[in-house]
LUMFI-955399 format. One record per atom (N, C-alpha, C): atom name; z negated, y, x; residue in one letter. Coordinates in Angstrom, 3 decimals. Each point is the difference from the previous one (the first is absolute). Example, Ala and Ser with C-alpha at 12.3 -4.5 7.8 and 13.67 -1.06 7.14 Angstrom:
2
<pt atom="N" Z="-7.800" Y="-5.690" X="13.190" res="A"/>
<pt atom="CA" Z="0.000" Y="1.190" X="-0.890" res="A"/>
<pt atom="C" Z="0.000" Y="1.200" X="0.900" res="A"/>
<pt atom="N" Z="0.720" Y="1.050" X="-0.350" res="S"/>
<pt atom="CA" Z="-0.060" Y="1.190" X="0.820" res="S"/>
<pt atom="C" Z="-0.730" Y="1.090" X="-0.770" res="S"/>
END
This chain:
97
<pt atom="N" Z="-23.171" Y="-9.422" X="5.668" res="M"/>
<pt atom="CA" Z="0.820" Y="-0.060" X="-1.234" res="M"/>
<pt atom="C" Z="1.281" Y="0.848" X="0.174" res="M"/>
<pt atom="N" Z="1.097" Y="-0.593" X="-0.364" res="L"/>
<pt atom="CA" Z="1.281" Y="0.672" X="0.167" res="L"/>
<pt atom="C" Z="0.480" Y="0.792" X="-1.212" res="L"/>
<pt atom="N" Z="-0.664" Y="-0.155" X="-1.115" res="R"/>
<pt atom="CA" Z="0.459" Y="0.697" X="-1.229" res="R"/>
<pt atom="C" Z="0.238" Y="1.490" X="0.201" res="R"/>
<pt atom="N" Z="-0.828" Y="0.741" X="0.689" res="P"/>
<pt atom="CA" Z="0.255" Y="1.411" X="0.193" res="P"/>
<pt atom="C" Z="1.346" Y="0.337" X="0.639" res="P"/>
<pt atom="N" Z="0.573" Y="-0.967" X="0.690" res="Y"/>
<pt atom="CA" Z="1.225" Y="0.206" X="0.721" res="Y"/>
<pt atom="C" Z="1.217" Y="-0.588" X="-0.707" res="Y"/>
<pt atom="N" Z="-0.189" Y="-0.533" X="-1.182" res="S"/>
<pt atom="CA" Z="1.050" Y="-0.688" X="-0.739" res="S"/>
<pt atom="C" Z="0.790" Y="1.015" X="-0.847" res="S"/>
<pt atom="N" Z="1.304" Y="0.112" X="0.222" res="P"/>
<pt atom="CA" Z="0.820" Y="0.859" X="-0.838" res="P"/>
<pt atom="C" Z="0.043" Y="-0.458" X="-1.467" res="P"/>
<pt atom="N" Z="-0.047" Y="-1.301" X="-0.234" res="V"/>
<pt atom="CA" Z="-0.002" Y="-0.522" X="-1.354" res="V"/>
<pt atom="C" Z="-1.336" Y="0.396" X="-0.713" res="V"/>
<pt atom="N" Z="-1.113" Y="-0.132" X="0.698" res="A"/>
<pt atom="CA" Z="-1.272" Y="0.384" X="-0.576" res="A"/>
<pt atom="C" Z="-0.005" Y="1.501" X="-0.286" res="A"/>
<pt atom="N" Z="0.548" Y="0.771" X="0.909" res="Y"/>
<pt atom="CA" Z="0.090" Y="1.490" X="-0.260" res="Y"/>
<pt atom="C" Z="0.778" Y="0.271" X="-1.268" res="Y"/>
<pt atom="N" Z="1.149" Y="-0.670" X="-0.107" res="L"/>
<pt atom="CA" Z="0.798" Y="0.215" X="-1.250" res="L"/>
<pt atom="C" Z="-0.824" Y="-0.283" X="-1.237" res="L"/>
<pt atom="N" Z="-0.712" Y="-1.170" X="0.037" res="R"/>
<pt atom="CA" Z="-0.775" Y="-0.408" X="-1.183" res="R"/>
<pt atom="C" Z="-1.091" Y="1.054" X="-0.315" res="R"/>
<pt atom="N" Z="-0.628" Y="0.539" X="1.023" res="D"/>
<pt atom="CA" Z="-1.122" Y="0.902" X="-0.201" res="D"/>
<pt atom="C" Z="0.445" Y="1.449" X="-0.284" res="D"/>
<pt atom="N" Z="1.241" Y="0.372" X="0.324" res="N"/>
<pt atom="CA" Z="0.413" Y="1.389" X="-0.081" res="N"/>
<pt atom="C" Z="1.328" Y="0.172" X="-0.754" res="N"/>
<pt atom="N" Z="0.378" Y="-0.922" X="-0.855" res="K"/>
<pt atom="CA" Z="1.377" Y="0.040" X="-0.541" res="K"/>
<pt atom="C" Z="0.343" Y="1.308" X="-0.732" res="K"/>
<pt atom="N" Z="-0.976" Y="0.743" X="-0.467" res="N"/>
<pt atom="CA" Z="0.277" Y="1.260" X="-0.663" res="N"/>
<pt atom="C" Z="0.213" Y="1.167" X="0.971" res="N"/>
<pt atom="N" Z="-0.225" Y="-0.240" X="1.290" res="R"/>
<pt atom="CA" Z="0.138" Y="1.043" X="1.019" res="R"/>
<pt atom="C" Z="1.054" Y="-0.283" X="1.039" res="R"/>
<pt atom="N" Z="0.869" Y="-1.010" X="-0.218" res="I"/>
<pt atom="CA" Z="0.969" Y="-0.379" X="0.987" res="I"/>
<pt atom="C" Z="1.296" Y="0.811" X="-0.205" res="I"/>
<pt atom="N" Z="0.502" Y="0.634" X="1.064" res="P"/>
<pt atom="CA" Z="1.266" Y="0.720" X="-0.101" res="P"/>
<pt atom="C" Z="1.134" Y="-1.001" X="-0.006" res="P"/>
<pt atom="N" Z="1.216" Y="0.448" X="-0.236" res="P"/>
<pt atom="CA" Z="1.144" Y="-0.863" X="0.082" res="P"/>
<pt atom="C" Z="0.037" Y="-0.742" X="1.378" res="P"/>
<pt atom="N" Z="0.504" Y="-1.210" X="-0.025" res="I"/>
<pt atom="CA" Z="-0.003" Y="-0.823" X="1.232" res="I"/>
<pt atom="C" Z="1.415" Y="-0.449" X="0.302" res="I"/>
<pt atom="N" Z="0.365" Y="0.061" X="1.263" res="L"/>
<pt atom="CA" Z="1.254" Y="-0.559" X="0.511" res="L"/>
<pt atom="C" Z="-0.373" Y="-1.058" X="1.022" res="L"/>
<pt atom="N" Z="0.553" Y="-1.193" X="-0.176" res="V"/>
<pt atom="CA" Z="-0.259" Y="-1.084" X="0.951" res="V"/>
<pt atom="C" Z="1.345" Y="-0.403" X="0.624" res="V"/>
<pt atom="N" Z="0.076" Y="0.005" X="1.321" res="A"/>
<pt atom="CA" Z="1.162" Y="-0.508" X="0.717" res="A"/>
<pt atom="C" Z="-0.391" Y="-1.322" X="0.646" res="A"/>
<pt atom="N" Z="0.772" Y="-1.038" X="-0.287" res="R"/>
<pt atom="CA" Z="-0.311" Y="-1.359" X="0.388" res="R"/>
<pt atom="C" Z="1.087" Y="-0.570" X="0.867" res="R"/>
<pt atom="N" Z="-0.385" Y="-0.623" X="1.117" res="A"/>
<pt atom="CA" Z="0.951" Y="-0.680" X="0.887" res="A"/>
<pt atom="C" Z="0.063" Y="-1.467" X="-0.350" res="A"/>
<pt atom="N" Z="1.126" Y="-0.451" X="-0.509" res="G"/>
<pt atom="CA" Z="0.143" Y="-1.350" X="-0.477" res="G"/>
<pt atom="C" Z="-0.291" Y="-1.047" X="1.071" res="G"/>
<pt atom="N" Z="0.277" Y="0.311" X="1.255" res="L"/>
<pt atom="CA" Z="-0.170" Y="-0.965" X="1.086" res="L"/>
<pt atom="C" Z="-1.369" Y="0.169" X="0.710" res="L"/>
<pt atom="N" Z="-0.858" Y="0.793" X="-0.597" res="D"/>
<pt atom="CA" Z="-1.335" Y="0.141" X="0.596" res="D"/>
<pt atom="C" Z="-0.775" Y="-1.273" X="-0.207" res="D"/>
<pt atom="N" Z="-1.193" Y="-0.132" X="0.565" res="T"/>
<pt atom="CA" Z="-0.740" Y="-1.210" X="-0.099" res="T"/>
<pt atom="C" Z="-0.362" Y="-0.301" X="-1.469" res="T"/>
<pt atom="N" Z="0.007" Y="-1.273" X="-0.361" res="P"/>
<pt atom="CA" Z="-0.346" Y="-0.351" X="-1.393" res="P"/>
<pt atom="C" Z="-1.378" Y="0.500" X="-0.391" res="P"/>
<pt atom="N" Z="-0.936" Y="-0.001" X="0.923" res="W"/>
<pt atom="CA" Z="-1.355" Y="0.459" X="-0.302" res="W"/>
<pt atom="C" Z="0.027" Y="1.477" X="-0.400" res="W"/>
<pt atom="N" Z="0.678" Y="0.840" X="0.812" res="L"/>
<pt atom="CA" Z="0.040" Y="1.421" X="-0.331" res="L"/>
<pt atom="C" Z="0.787" Y="0.276" X="-1.284" res="L"/>
<pt atom="N" Z="1.112" Y="-0.638" X="-0.170" res="N"/>
<pt atom="CA" Z="0.760" Y="0.196" X="-1.228" res="N"/>
<pt atom="C" Z="-0.787" Y="-0.495" X="-1.228" res="N"/>
<pt atom="N" Z="-0.790" Y="-1.053" X="0.176" res="G"/>
<pt atom="CA" Z="-0.867" Y="-0.447" X="-1.083" res="G"/>
<pt atom="C" Z="-0.989" Y="1.051" X="-0.451" res="G"/>
<pt atom="N" Z="-0.581" Y="0.726" X="0.970" res="T"/>
<pt atom="CA" Z="-0.921" Y="1.044" X="-0.354" res="T"/>
<pt atom="C" Z="0.707" Y="1.143" X="-0.691" res="T"/>
<pt atom="N" Z="1.197" Y="0.317" X="0.458" res="I"/>
<pt atom="CA" Z="0.789" Y="1.048" X="-0.694" res="I"/>
<pt atom="C" Z="0.342" Y="-0.429" X="-1.424" res="I"/>
<pt atom="N" Z="0.415" Y="-1.233" X="-0.156" res="D"/>
<pt atom="CA" Z="0.364" Y="-0.529" X="-1.312" res="D"/>
<pt atom="C" Z="-1.214" Y="0.049" X="-0.951" res="D"/>
<pt atom="N" Z="-1.186" Y="-0.363" X="0.484" res="R"/>
<pt atom="CA" Z="-1.205" Y="0.056" X="-0.839" res="R"/>
<pt atom="C" Z="-0.336" Y="1.465" X="-0.401" res="R"/>
<pt atom="N" Z="0.181" Y="0.888" X="0.941" res="F"/>
<pt atom="CA" Z="-0.261" Y="1.416" X="-0.276" res="F"/>
<pt atom="C" Z="0.964" Y="0.505" X="-1.098" res="F"/>
<pt atom="N" Z="1.263" Y="-0.298" X="0.137" res="V"/>
<pt atom="CA" Z="1.026" Y="0.426" X="-0.976" res="V"/>
<pt atom="C" Z="-0.313" Y="-0.612" X="-1.368" res="V"/>
<pt atom="N" Z="-0.339" Y="-1.275" X="-0.043" res="T"/>
<pt atom="CA" Z="-0.345" Y="-0.668" X="-1.259" res="T"/>
<pt atom="C" Z="-1.219" Y="0.679" X="-0.642" res="T"/>
<pt atom="N" Z="-1.010" Y="0.309" X="0.768" res="E"/>
<pt atom="CA" Z="-1.160" Y="0.700" X="-0.538" res="E"/>
<pt atom="C" Z="0.315" Y="1.348" X="-0.525" res="E"/>
<pt atom="N" Z="0.821" Y="0.759" X="0.730" res="A"/>
<pt atom="CA" Z="0.404" Y="1.334" X="-0.426" res="A"/>
<pt atom="C" Z="0.794" Y="-0.081" X="-1.333" res="A"/>
<pt atom="N" Z="0.894" Y="-0.966" X="-0.085" res="L"/>
<pt atom="CA" Z="0.738" Y="-0.146" X="-1.259" res="L"/>
<pt atom="C" Z="-0.903" Y="-0.408" X="-1.160" res="L"/>
<pt atom="N" Z="-0.942" Y="-0.885" X="0.277" res="S"/>
<pt atom="CA" Z="-0.898" Y="-0.474" X="-1.056" res="S"/>
<pt atom="C" Z="-0.887" Y="1.170" X="-0.477" res="S"/>
<pt atom="N" Z="-0.267" Y="0.958" X="0.843" res="A"/>
<pt atom="CA" Z="-0.751" Y="1.232" X="-0.365" res="A"/>
<pt atom="C" Z="0.904" Y="1.060" X="-0.603" res="A"/>
<pt atom="N" Z="1.297" Y="-0.290" X="-0.074" res="N"/>
<pt atom="CA" Z="1.010" Y="0.893" X="-0.564" res="N"/>
<pt atom="C" Z="0.080" Y="1.321" X="0.778" res="N"/>
<pt atom="N" Z="-0.101" Y="-0.097" X="1.316" res="L"/>
<pt atom="CA" Z="0.086" Y="1.170" X="0.862" res="L"/>
<pt atom="C" Z="1.441" Y="0.330" X="0.304" res="L"/>
<pt atom="N" Z="0.229" Y="1.208" X="0.450" res="S"/>
<pt atom="CA" Z="1.338" Y="0.397" X="0.393" res="S"/>
<pt atom="C" Z="0.250" Y="-0.527" X="1.445" res="S"/>
<pt atom="N" Z="0.839" Y="-1.004" X="0.113" res="I"/>
<pt atom="CA" Z="0.248" Y="-0.629" X="1.308" res="I"/>
<pt atom="C" Z="1.475" Y="-0.318" X="0.136" res="I"/>
<pt atom="N" Z="0.518" Y="0.233" X="1.174" res="E"/>
<pt atom="CA" Z="1.383" Y="-0.303" X="0.324" res="E"/>
<pt atom="C" Z="0.011" Y="-0.901" X="1.244" res="E"/>
<pt atom="N" Z="0.725" Y="-1.110" X="-0.081" res="L"/>
<pt atom="CA" Z="0.094" Y="-0.940" X="1.064" res="L"/>
<pt atom="C" Z="1.408" Y="0.006" X="0.562" res="L"/>
<pt atom="N" Z="0.116" Y="0.133" X="1.310" res="M"/>
<pt atom="CA" Z="1.273" Y="-0.087" X="0.671" res="M"/>
<pt atom="C" Z="-0.095" Y="-1.157" X="1.001" res="M"/>
<pt atom="N" Z="0.793" Y="-1.014" X="-0.170" res="N"/>
<pt atom="CA" Z="-0.040" Y="-1.170" X="0.872" res="N"/>
<pt atom="C" Z="1.243" Y="0.018" X="0.920" res="N"/>
<pt atom="N" Z="-0.226" Y="-0.262" X="1.260" res="H"/>
<pt atom="CA" Z="1.103" Y="-0.166" X="0.955" res="H"/>
<pt atom="C" Z="0.064" Y="-1.475" X="0.272" res="H"/>
<pt atom="N" Z="0.860" Y="-0.738" X="-0.689" res="P"/>
<pt atom="CA" Z="0.034" Y="-1.481" X="0.075" res="P"/>
<pt atom="C" Z="0.187" Y="-0.488" X="1.478" res="P"/>
<pt atom="N" Z="0.766" Y="0.699" X="0.780" res="L"/>
<pt atom="CA" Z="0.257" Y="-0.434" X="1.393" res="L"/>
<pt atom="C" Z="-0.790" Y="0.807" X="1.025" res="L"/>
<pt atom="N" Z="-0.900" Y="0.829" X="-0.487" res="G"/>
<pt atom="CA" Z="-0.776" Y="0.865" X="0.887" res="G"/>
<pt atom="C" Z="-1.210" Y="-0.716" X="0.636" res="G"/>
<pt atom="N" Z="-0.217" Y="0.312" X="1.242" res="R"/>
<pt atom="CA" Z="-1.178" Y="-0.498" X="0.695" res="R"/>
<pt atom="C" Z="-1.111" Y="1.042" X="-0.073" res="R"/>
<pt atom="N" Z="-1.240" Y="-0.400" X="0.388" res="H"/>
<pt atom="CA" Z="-1.082" Y="0.953" X="0.057" res="H"/>
<pt atom="C" Z="0.437" Y="1.139" X="0.956" res="H"/>
<pt atom="N" Z="-0.090" Y="1.250" X="-0.469" res="G"/>
<pt atom="CA" Z="0.535" Y="1.077" X="0.769" res="G"/>
<pt atom="C" Z="1.510" Y="0.206" X="-0.141" res="G"/>
<pt atom="N" Z="0.526" Y="-0.433" X="-1.151" res="F"/>
<pt atom="CA" Z="1.453" Y="0.062" X="-0.169" res="F"/>
<pt atom="C" Z="0.529" Y="1.403" X="0.107" res="F"/>
<pt atom="N" Z="-0.806" Y="1.029" X="-0.238" res="D"/>
<pt atom="CA" Z="0.412" Y="1.404" X="0.093" res="D"/>
<pt atom="C" Z="0.403" Y="0.329" X="1.483" res="D"/>
<pt atom="N" Z="-0.533" Y="-0.772" X="0.910" res="I"/>
<pt atom="CA" Z="0.274" Y="0.206" X="1.434" res="I"/>
<pt atom="C" Z="0.904" Y="-1.144" X="0.503" res="I"/>
<pt atom="N" Z="-0.296" Y="-1.223" X="-0.415" res="L"/>
<pt atom="CA" Z="0.679" Y="-1.173" X="0.558" res="L"/>
<pt atom="C" Z="1.323" Y="-0.355" X="-0.623" res="L"/>
<pt atom="N" Z="0.195" Y="0.385" X="-1.252" res="D"/>
<pt atom="CA" Z="1.230" Y="-0.403" X="-0.710" res="D"/>
<pt atom="C" Z="0.703" Y="1.230" X="-0.526" res="D"/>
<pt atom="N" Z="0.756" Y="0.642" X="0.832" res="P"/>
<pt atom="CA" Z="0.695" Y="1.250" X="-0.396" res="P"/>
<pt atom="C" Z="1.215" Y="-0.253" X="-0.845" res="P"/>
<pt atom="N" Z="-0.199" Y="-0.488" X="-1.218" res="D"/>
<pt atom="CA" Z="1.124" Y="-0.350" X="-0.886" res="D"/>
<pt atom="C" Z="-0.062" Y="0.895" X="-1.239" res="D"/>
<pt atom="N" Z="0.939" Y="-0.238" X="-0.868" res="G"/>
<pt atom="CA" Z="0.052" Y="0.805" X="-1.245" res="G"/>
<pt atom="C" Z="-1.224" Y="-0.096" X="-0.871" res="G"/>
<pt atom="N" Z="-0.549" Y="-1.191" X="-0.136" res="R"/>
<pt atom="CA" Z="-1.196" Y="-0.166" X="-0.870" res="R"/>
<pt atom="C" Z="-1.198" Y="0.748" X="0.625" res="R"/>
<pt atom="N" Z="-0.142" Y="-0.093" X="1.294" res="S"/>
<pt atom="CA" Z="-1.072" Y="0.762" X="0.647" res="S"/>
<pt atom="C" Z="0.133" Y="1.498" X="-0.256" res="S"/>
<pt atom="N" Z="1.200" Y="0.498" X="0.168" res="R"/>
<pt atom="CA" Z="0.279" Y="1.445" X="-0.239" res="R"/>
<pt atom="C" Z="-0.272" Y="0.356" X="-1.458" res="R"/>
<pt atom="N" Z="0.367" Y="-0.854" X="-0.934" res="E"/>
<pt atom="CA" Z="-0.235" Y="0.265" X="-1.402" res="E"/>
<pt atom="C" Z="-1.518" Y="0.060" X="-0.287" res="E"/>
<pt atom="N" Z="-0.744" Y="-0.934" X="0.559" res="I"/>
<pt atom="CA" Z="-1.456" Y="0.022" X="-0.232" res="I"/>
<pt atom="C" Z="-0.656" Y="1.194" X="0.613" res="I"/>
<pt atom="N" Z="0.415" Y="0.387" X="1.209" res="I"/>
<pt atom="CA" Z="-0.558" Y="1.197" X="0.644" res="I"/>
<pt atom="C" Z="0.343" Y="1.257" X="-0.826" res="I"/>
<pt atom="N" Z="1.214" Y="0.140" X="-0.436" res="A"/>
<pt atom="CA" Z="0.389" Y="1.149" X="-0.782" res="A"/>
<pt atom="C" Z="-0.799" Y="0.047" X="-1.320" res="A"/>
<pt atom="N" Z="-0.154" Y="-1.110" X="-0.621" res="R"/>
<pt atom="CA" Z="-0.783" Y="-0.033" X="-1.279" res="R"/>
<pt atom="C" Z="-1.460" Y="0.341" X="0.263" res="R"/>
<pt atom="N" Z="-0.549" Y="-0.450" X="1.108" res="T"/>
<pt atom="CA" Z="-1.386" Y="0.278" X="0.324" res="T"/>
<pt atom="C" Z="-0.192" Y="1.505" X="0.178" res="T"/>
<pt atom="N" Z="0.898" Y="0.650" X="0.715" res="I"/>
<pt atom="CA" Z="-0.117" Y="1.439" X="0.198" res="I"/>
<pt atom="C" Z="0.120" Y="0.722" X="-1.338" res="I"/>
<pt atom="N" Z="0.946" Y="-0.403" X="-0.833" res="E"/>
<pt atom="CA" Z="0.154" Y="0.619" X="-1.326" res="E"/>
<pt atom="C" Z="-1.238" Y="-0.258" X="-0.872" res="E"/>
<pt atom="N" Z="-0.545" Y="-1.175" X="0.055" res="F"/>
<pt atom="CA" Z="-1.182" Y="-0.337" X="-0.748" res="F"/>
<pt atom="C" Z="-1.173" Y="0.900" X="0.387" res="F"/>
<pt atom="N" Z="-0.214" Y="0.230" X="1.293" res="V"/>
<pt atom="CA" Z="-1.098" Y="0.858" X="0.407" res="V"/>
<pt atom="C" Z="0.257" Y="1.405" X="-0.477" res="V"/>
<pt atom="N" Z="1.235" Y="0.472" X="0.083" res="R"/>
<pt atom="CA" Z="0.329" Y="1.367" X="-0.448" res="R"/>
<pt atom="C" Z="-0.235" Y="0.202" X="-1.472" res="R"/>
<pt atom="N" Z="0.351" Y="-0.970" X="-0.799" res="T"/>
<pt atom="CA" Z="-0.004" Y="0.194" X="-1.425" res="T"/>
<pt atom="C" Z="-1.248" Y="-0.531" X="-0.727" res="T"/>
<pt atom="N" Z="-0.550" Y="-1.092" X="0.511" res="S"/>
<pt atom="CA" Z="-1.068" Y="-0.654" X="-0.716" res="S"/>
<pt atom="C" Z="-1.402" Y="0.383" X="0.473" res="S"/>
<pt atom="N" Z="-0.133" Y="0.493" X="1.173" res="L"/>
<pt atom="CA" Z="-1.372" Y="0.233" X="0.505" res="L"/>
<pt atom="C" Z="-0.326" Y="1.473" X="0.207" res="L"/>
<pt atom="N" Z="0.904" Y="0.877" X="-0.417" res="R"/>
<pt atom="CA" Z="-0.349" Y="1.423" X="0.125" res="R"/>
<pt atom="C" Z="-0.854" Y="0.429" X="-1.211" res="R"/>
<pt atom="N" Z="-0.720" Y="1.035" X="0.166" res="P"/>
<pt atom="CA" Z="-0.907" Y="0.486" X="-1.093" res="P"/>
<pt atom="C" Z="0.801" Y="0.445" X="-1.216" res="P"/>
<pt atom="N" Z="-0.572" Y="0.066" X="-1.168" res="P"/>
<pt atom="CA" Z="0.687" Y="0.501" X="-1.193" res="P"/>
<pt atom="C" Z="0.474" Y="1.465" X="0.280" res="P"/>
<pt atom="N" Z="0.941" Y="0.418" X="-0.802" res="V"/>
<pt atom="CA" Z="0.597" Y="1.347" X="0.172" res="V"/>
<pt atom="C" Z="-1.085" Y="1.067" X="-0.120" res="V"/>
<pt atom="N" Z="-0.936" Y="-0.181" X="-0.936" res="E"/>
<pt atom="CA" Z="-1.047" Y="1.008" X="-0.186" res="E"/>
<pt atom="C" Z="-0.816" Y="0.163" X="1.279" res="E"/>
<pt atom="N" Z="-0.319" Y="-1.061" X="0.675" res="A"/>
<pt atom="CA" Z="-0.741" Y="0.089" X="1.264" res="A"/>
<pt atom="C" Z="0.764" Y="0.658" X="1.062" res="A"/>
<pt atom="N" Z="1.313" Y="-0.228" X="0.055" res="R"/>
<pt atom="CA" Z="0.843" Y="0.627" X="1.049" res="R"/>
<pt atom="C" Z="0.155" Y="1.461" X="-0.281" res="R"/>
<pt atom="N" Z="-0.107" Y="0.437" X="-1.243" res="Q"/>
<pt atom="CA" Z="0.199" Y="1.399" X="-0.315" res="Q"/>
<pt atom="C" Z="-1.324" Y="0.765" X="0.002" res="Q"/>
<pt atom="N" Z="-1.086" Y="-0.699" X="0.341" res="G"/>
<pt atom="CA" Z="-1.308" Y="0.655" X="0.114" res="G"/>
<pt atom="C" Z="-0.646" Y="0.273" X="-1.375" res="G"/>
<pt atom="N" Z="0.382" Y="-0.758" X="-1.016" res="A"/>
<pt atom="CA" Z="-0.546" Y="0.221" X="-1.366" res="A"/>
<pt atom="C" Z="-1.417" Y="-0.540" X="-0.125" res="A"/>
END
């Protein structure tokens, strides 16, 4: 059974415990892979989760390495900022409260 490995099933089962999500999508990736990403994003939105989608319309799979253009740099910079601001512990935890 594949359900334990399904990100969509995980969202459905744990929607109250999901941290903010950032998804970077390569527009020129395989339709199968982009379809799974699209289903995940749709499920996250239907659960009203905090999700941000960044699409690189001309990006290939691995665009961060293969397509060194402005959109790739923008997505990489946003990803770094997202990790810094969205996934760090609350202030109380950082201050040892």
